[in-house]
N, C-alpha and C positions, 0 to 999 in steps of 0.2 A: 605577417600578423601572428601573434602568439596568443593562444587561448589556453588558460590553465584551469584545471579543476582542483578546488581546494576543499579541505574538510571544514565544515561548520559544526560547532560543538552542540549548540542548542537544538533540541529535537524539533522545534517548530521551524528552524531554518534548514533542516535536513530534508524537508519535504520534496524539494526539487532535485535531490542528489541523483536520483535515477535518470532524470532527464538530461542533466548537464553533461554526463559522460558521453551520451550518444549525440547530444546536440552539436558539440564541436566538430565531430567527424562527419556527421550526417549533413548538417547544414553547409559545411565548408565544401562539400562535394555536390551540392544540389545543381550548381551551374553546369558541371561537367556531365551530369546525367540527363539534363533537360533536353538536349537535342534528340535523344532516343525516345522521348515520351511526348505525346501530343500536348500542345500548349494548354495550360489550365488557367482559369481565372484567378485562382488562389492556390499557392503551395503552402501547406501546413507544416510548420516546424514542430519538433518534439517539445520544445519548451512551451510553445503556445498551447499544444494539446494538454500538457500537464497542468498549466495554469488554469485552463478552462475546466479541467477535471476537478481541481481543488476548489474552484469557485462555484461550480454548478452541478457536481455529481449528486444525483438524487439520494443515494444511500448516505453520503456525508451530510446532506442537508437534513435527512431524517434523524441522524445521530445527534445533530445539534440540539434537538429537543431533549435528548437524554442528559446533555450537559446542563440545560436549563432546569430540568427536574432535580438534578443533584445540587445545583446552586440554591434551589428552594429548600432542600433538606438541610443544607449548611445554615441557611438563614433561620430555619425553624429550630435547629439545635441550639442556637444562641439565645433563644427566648426562655427565660426562667418562668416557673409556674406563677400564675397570677395570685396576689394576696387574696385572702378570703375575708369578707365582711360578715360578722356574726352579730345578730340582734337577739337577745334572750330576755323574755319577760317572765318574772317569777313572783310568787306570792300574790296573785291577782285572781279575782273572780272566784274566791273561795267562800268560807263561812267564818263567822266571828270577826277577828281582827283582819282576816284576809278577804273580807267581803269587798266586792268592787275593786277599786284601785287604791284604796286607802293605804294599804301596806305594800303596794306593788314595788318591785325592784326591776329596773330596766338596765340591762348591761349591753353596751355597744363596744365591740372589740374587733380587732384586725389580726388575722393569723397568717403565718407564712411558714414555708418549709426551709429549714437550714440544710442545703444540699451538701455542704462540706466538700466542695471541689467536684461534685458529680457533674455539674453543668459544663465545666471545662473538659471533662472526659467525653461528654456528648459532642462537644464542638470538635475536639481533636479526632474523634471517630468519623464524624461527618466530613471533615476536611480530608482525612485519609481516603475515604471513599471517593471524594471528589477528585483526588489525585489519581486514583485508579481509573476513573472514568476519563480524565484528561489524557492519561497515557493510552487508553483504548482508542480515544479519538485520534491521537497522533498515529497509532498503529494503523487505523483505518485509512488515514490520509496517505501513509506510506504504501499501504497495500493498493490503494486506488492509483497512486502515481506509478507503481510498478506494473499494475495491470494495463495502464495506459501505454506504458513503454512497450509491453509485450504486443499489444494490439497494433501499435504504431509499427513495430518491427514486422509484424505479419503483412501489413499493407505494403511496406517497403520491399519485402521479399517478393511479393507478387509482382510489383513493379519491375524488380530486377529480372524476374523470370520472363516478363513480357519483353523487356529489352533483348534478352537472349533469344526469344522467339522471333522478334523482329529481325535479328541478325540471321536466324535460320531461314526466314522468308526471303531475305536478300540473296542468301546463298542458293536457295531453291530457284529463285527467279533467274539468277545468272546461269544455273545449271540447265534450266529449261531452254534458255537462249543458246547455250553451247551445244546441247544435244540436238536442238532443232537445226542448227547450222550443219552438224554432221549428218543428220538425216537427209537434209536437202542435198548434201554433197554425195549421198549414197554410201557413206562410210559407217553408218550406224543403223541398226534395225529400228523401225518405227516404234517397236514395243518399248524401247528405252525412253522415248519421248513421252509415251503414255505413263510410264512409271514416274518420270520426273514431274509431269503435270499432277499426278496423284499425290506425290510428296509435297508439292507446293500447296495443294488444296488442304492437305492434312495439317500443315504448319499454320495456315490461315485459320483453320478451325481451332487449333491450340491457342492462337492469339485471342480469338473470340471468347474462348473459355476463360482465359486469364482476365479479360476485361470484366467478365461477370464476377470473378473472384475478387478483383480489386474493388469493384462497386460494393460487394457485400462486406469486405474487410473494412472499408472506409466507414460504412454505416455502423459496424460493430464498434469501431473506434469512436465515432461521434456519439454513440450511446453512452459513453463514459461521462459526458457532460450533458446528457439529456437532450441531444439534438436529433430531431427526426428528419429534417431536411438538410442535406449536406451543404456546408458553406465553403467547402474546399473540393478540389478535383484530384489532388495528388498530395503525397507527402514528400518531403525533401530528404535527400541523403544518398550516401554511397556505402553499401554494405561491406565492400572490400576494405575499407579503411578501419583497421582495428588497432587500438593503442597497445603499447607495452604494458604488461600487467605486473603489479607488485608481487613480491615473493610470498609464498604461502605463510611463512612465519610472520611477515608484516601484516597480512590479512588476519591471521589468527589473533594477533595482538589487538585488533580492532573489534573483536567479538564482544567486548564489554559494552560497546555502543549498540549491540543488537536490541531492537525494540522489545523482544521477548524477555530479555534480562531486565530491561527497564520496567516492564509490567510486573515481573516477579518481585522486584525490589519494592515497587509501589504496593503490591499486594502484601508484602511482608510488613511494611509500615502500617497498613490497614489492620493486619492481624494483631500487631502489637498494641494498636490503639483499642481494638476490641477487647483484648485481654485486660488492659488497664480499666476500661469501662466496666467489665464484668467484676473486677476487683473492687471498683468504686461502688458498684451497685450492691456489693456484699455488705457494705456498711449502711444500715437503715437510716433514713432521714429523720431528723428531729423536727417536731412541729412547735412553733412558738406563737403565742398570741398575747396581745396587750390591748387594754381598752379602759373604759370608764363605766362605773356603775352608779345609777341614780336611785336614791331611796325616797320614795314618794311620801312616806309618812313623816319623815324628818326634813325633807327637802335638802338632803345632803348628797354629796358626790364622793366617790372614792375610786382609786386606781385599782385595776385588776390585771393580773398577768399570770401566765402559765406556760409550761413546756411539757410536751409529750415525747417520751423516749420509749421506742419499742424494746421489748425484752424477749428473751428466748435464746435459741441456739445462735452462737456467734456467726457461723457460716450459713448464710441464707441463699447462696447462689453457687453451690458446688458444681452442679452439672454444667452451667454456662462457663464457669472458670476452666473446668477440665477440657471442655470442647475448644475454648479459645487457645489453651496451651497446646493442644494437639494440632490445631489448625496452624499455629505459628511454627511448630516443628515441621509440619508438612511442607511449608514454603522452602525450608532449607533443603529438603530432599528434592523438591521440584527444581530448584536452581542447579543442583549438581547434575541431575538427569538431563536438564535442558542443555547445560554446557557440553556434556559428552555428546549428546545427539547433534547439536549444532556444529560442533567441531568435526564430527564425522561427515555430516552433509557437506560442510565447506570443503573438506578434503576431496570428496568424490566429485563435486562440481568443479573444483580447481583442476583436477586431473582431466576432466572432460574438456575444460577450456584449453588446457595445454595441448591436448590432442587436436582440437579444432584449429588452434593456431598453427600447429605443425602441418596439418592438411592444407590450410590456406597457403602457407609459404611454399609447400611442395608443388601444389597444383599451379600456383601463380608463376613460379620461377622454373620448374623442372618439367611440367607436363604441357601447359598451354603453349609456350614458345616453340618447342619442337613440333607440336601438332600443327601450329600455324605454318611453320616451314614445310611440313609434310603436305599440307593442303595445297600450298602454292605450287610445290613441285608436282603433285598429282594432277592439278589442273592443267599445268603445262604439258605433262605427259599425256593427259587425256586428249588435249587438242591435237597432239601429234599422233594419236592413235595407239599409243603404247599401253595405256591403261583402259580398262573397261569402265562402264558406268557404275557397276557394282563396287569397284575399288574406289572410285571417286566418292560415291555415296557413303562408303564405310569410313573414310577419313573425315568427311564432313560430320558424320554422326559422332565420331570420337571427340572431335573438337567441341561440338555443342554439348556433349555429355560432360566434358571437362569444365566448361563454363558453368553448367548446372551444378556440378560438384563443388565448385568454388562458391557459388551462391549458398548452397546448403551448409557448407562448413562455416561460412560467414554468419549465417543466421544462427547456427548453433553457438558460435563464439559470443555473439551479442546477447543471445538469450542467457548464456551462462554468466556473462558479465552482470546482467540485470539481477540474476538470482544471488550472485555473490554480494552485490551491493545491498540487496534486501537482507542478507544475513548479517553483514557487518554494519549496515546503517551509514556507510560512508562511501565516497568515490574511491575506486581502486587504482586509478591511474591519473597521471597528468598528461594532457593532450597538447601537442605542439603542431600547429598548422601554419603553412606558409601561403601567401597570396598567389 
């Protein structure tokens, strides 16, 4: 079976990119890890956890209202000022000819403002703000997906440590039996049996502690989608399966898809729209009116029309224009600073990832195998009375420590992978698994 992770260009389709990288290697190894962990009613996959997060995360649901608010602002920006109906009565209720309504003049007119393109600038500014909010929504979704991956990784790490502890308990049980046989044969002091029994009890206590840690980690994971009662008992995967990683230059070339850059570019478009709006507002609006006048004394009617043009200084909005220009220039500086900062962070995390991968390879191929051989040889020698209990216990501890180091390095590697994906916005590797 071949599973490939591929790059999706649209931001909305990148929401699961953090999940898919780990899903292939974690889900593929779920079966091999299952015998070491107690049977669960449901094993949660990373893809399932991320989908649940994107659909039900309380913070994402709250932010959806912000999107609705901005949609309302866009709608409002497209509404032009309502026309004004004016009714004017003149030459009435006076004296002489103007007594009563004999010479009254009634004018009915409609007036409106000529915005001269100002309405379109309002619309463009509101749409630019809406784009910024949409980008913020995508960033929040990406952050939520990444946080879910981190919490999933924590649960998986505790499960791996529990597997290691289960192995330690088996070794301790076997040691208790071996020491007991030697005590019964009079070849070993009874004190060694007591020490072996104490070691077994300590390992069982470690397993109990890890069971509590797993329970707590799973609840923290479920909180990502607002779940108070767990619907799963374990997460699936194998930490030791780490993919090959793309080169640093390849990852660096993907930084343009970083959500922070998308936010800065959206903010730049907003600043440009705000500048154009400030320039448009610098041109005062003209008011036009037209209507009909009725002459009561002659029973005649006539057309009336007029236009009002503000006068005074040509520049009426200098402060807002200057602020908009400065704000637009600021986005350029922010983009440069963000690029330098993100490239530096990427380099540091990439180096950490390479170190973790080196540790994994070394521990897996050069440390654990010889320690396993040393343990087998020490157990045989202990049965023959050539080694003491202390020497046997020392080799067991070294092997268990090596497995713990492998888990720790694997956790670091996967955590760095998640952070690199968060920086680049894309998957960093293609994964190939076999049945």
